[in-house]
Structures are given as structure tokens and as C-alpha cells.
C-alpha positions, 0 to 999 in steps of 0.5 A: 888191426883193431878194426879186424878184431872188431869185425871178427868179435862182433860177427861171431858175437851176433851169430853165437848170441842170436838165439839169446837176442831173439828171446830178449827181443820177444820178451820186450815186445810181449811184456811192454807192447813196444818195439824191442829196439831203441835208436838214438842219434849219437856223435861218432868219429870225426864229429859225425852222427850215427844211429846207435842201437840198444834194446828198449829199456824205457817206456816209449818217448821217455828220452823226451823227458830227460837224457839221463837216468837217475837212481836205480828205480827211474820210473821210466824204466820197465821191469825187463829194462831194469834187468837188461840194464843191470847186466848191460844186456841192453848194449848187445845190439851195438854189435851191429854198430861195430860190425858196420863200422860206426862203433868199435868194441872199445872206445869212448862212449858216444854222447848225444849232440847236446853234450858234445857241443859242450866239449872243450877243444882238447876234449874233442880229441875223443872224436878222433877214434870210433866210439865204443861199447866199453871203455875205462869210463864205462867200467868206473862209472858203471853205477853212474845213475846211482851217483847222479841220484845223490844230487839235486841237480843231476844233469848239472853234476854230470856236465860239470864233474862226471863228463869231464872225468869220463873224457879224461879217461877217454883221452888216456885210451886215445893216447895209448891206442894199442891192441894191448890196451884194447884187449885189456879193456875188454878183459876188465869189462868182462870182469866188471860185468861178472863181479864189479870191483868197487876199487876200480875207480881208485885204480884207474883214476890215477 
């Protein structure tokens, strides 16, 4: 049933948003001179890699200097990219990933192989379901880049603190893999995009 809603919502979303997606694509090309899509290999269901789509928000080849973005003004992020990231518009191309079945609207955010290889056996359970565009961790750590900016070794903090907490939240969803939970996360995501609730971290972490 979840797959049915994934197909329905992603198909309708792509049709309804197509003019908007075209405008964003055109604006990226005109202002940066680069291609409007950013593609990256991520690890999905059954530990298989797939190509994730996003609107380009960083200068070309920026991912080669680091996989994490730190702070609100990472020098690698373009001006239009900052706007797209702020309102999560850079994630919209992933509706294509959802439509073809490599992702779901709701599920654990897919990581790159470098970080997946650090998972413990229990944490690898997140690979039992399709990765998603949004989940509890995405809502709670909406300002992850700001958090990382507070540390001298942001990647170390991500691996040792943030990533385990994200995976714990992912497992909560997997243990309650229902239509009700699916729609609950979608509604919470919409609310977080329009008005970020600063108390959400305390509410979901427990």
C-alpha cells in the first residue's frame, strides 16, 4: 500500500510541479553555468547503490572536498543553492527516484557508502526498506549543518553522535512501518517546512 501512495504522490507531484521545476532548472543554469542536476551514488534497499537526484546547490566537484556541508554559509554553496537548501527545494528531483522505485517519500535518508560501511549490524536494518526523502531524522536535524558548525571536527561529531541518533530514529520508523506512520511523517514534514518547530527534537527523541 505504501508503494501505491509513493507512485501516486510522486507522479502527481511531478506533473503539478513541472513548471516550477523547469524554472528552478533554468535559473540554476543561467546563474551558475552548470548543469541543474547533481547526482550521487547512495546506498538503498538491500545495501544496493542507486543514483540520487538533487538540484545542484554547490559549485561543480565540491563534493570532492568533503561530503558534509557545515554552517549556513558554506563557501561551496551558490547563492541560488542557499535558497533551494533553505526551503528543501533541492530535494524535489527525488520524486523521480520515488516514481522509479529506488526511494520512497518516507524512509531513512540514504547515505553514501563511506558512512554505511560504519554501520553496526543492528543499524544495518535501515537497509531493509527503501530510503526516503523525509523521515523523523530529517525533521529533527533540519539544521544539521548549523549544528556541525559548532565543532572543530564536524565529520567526527557526525559519525560519533549525529549519525547514530539518526539511525535510532530510522529504526523507530522501521519498527512501526505502517500507513499511519507514513502519513504522520509526511504531515510533520510539511509543517516543518512551513514553520520549523524548535521543540520537535525533544518531542521525537524520547
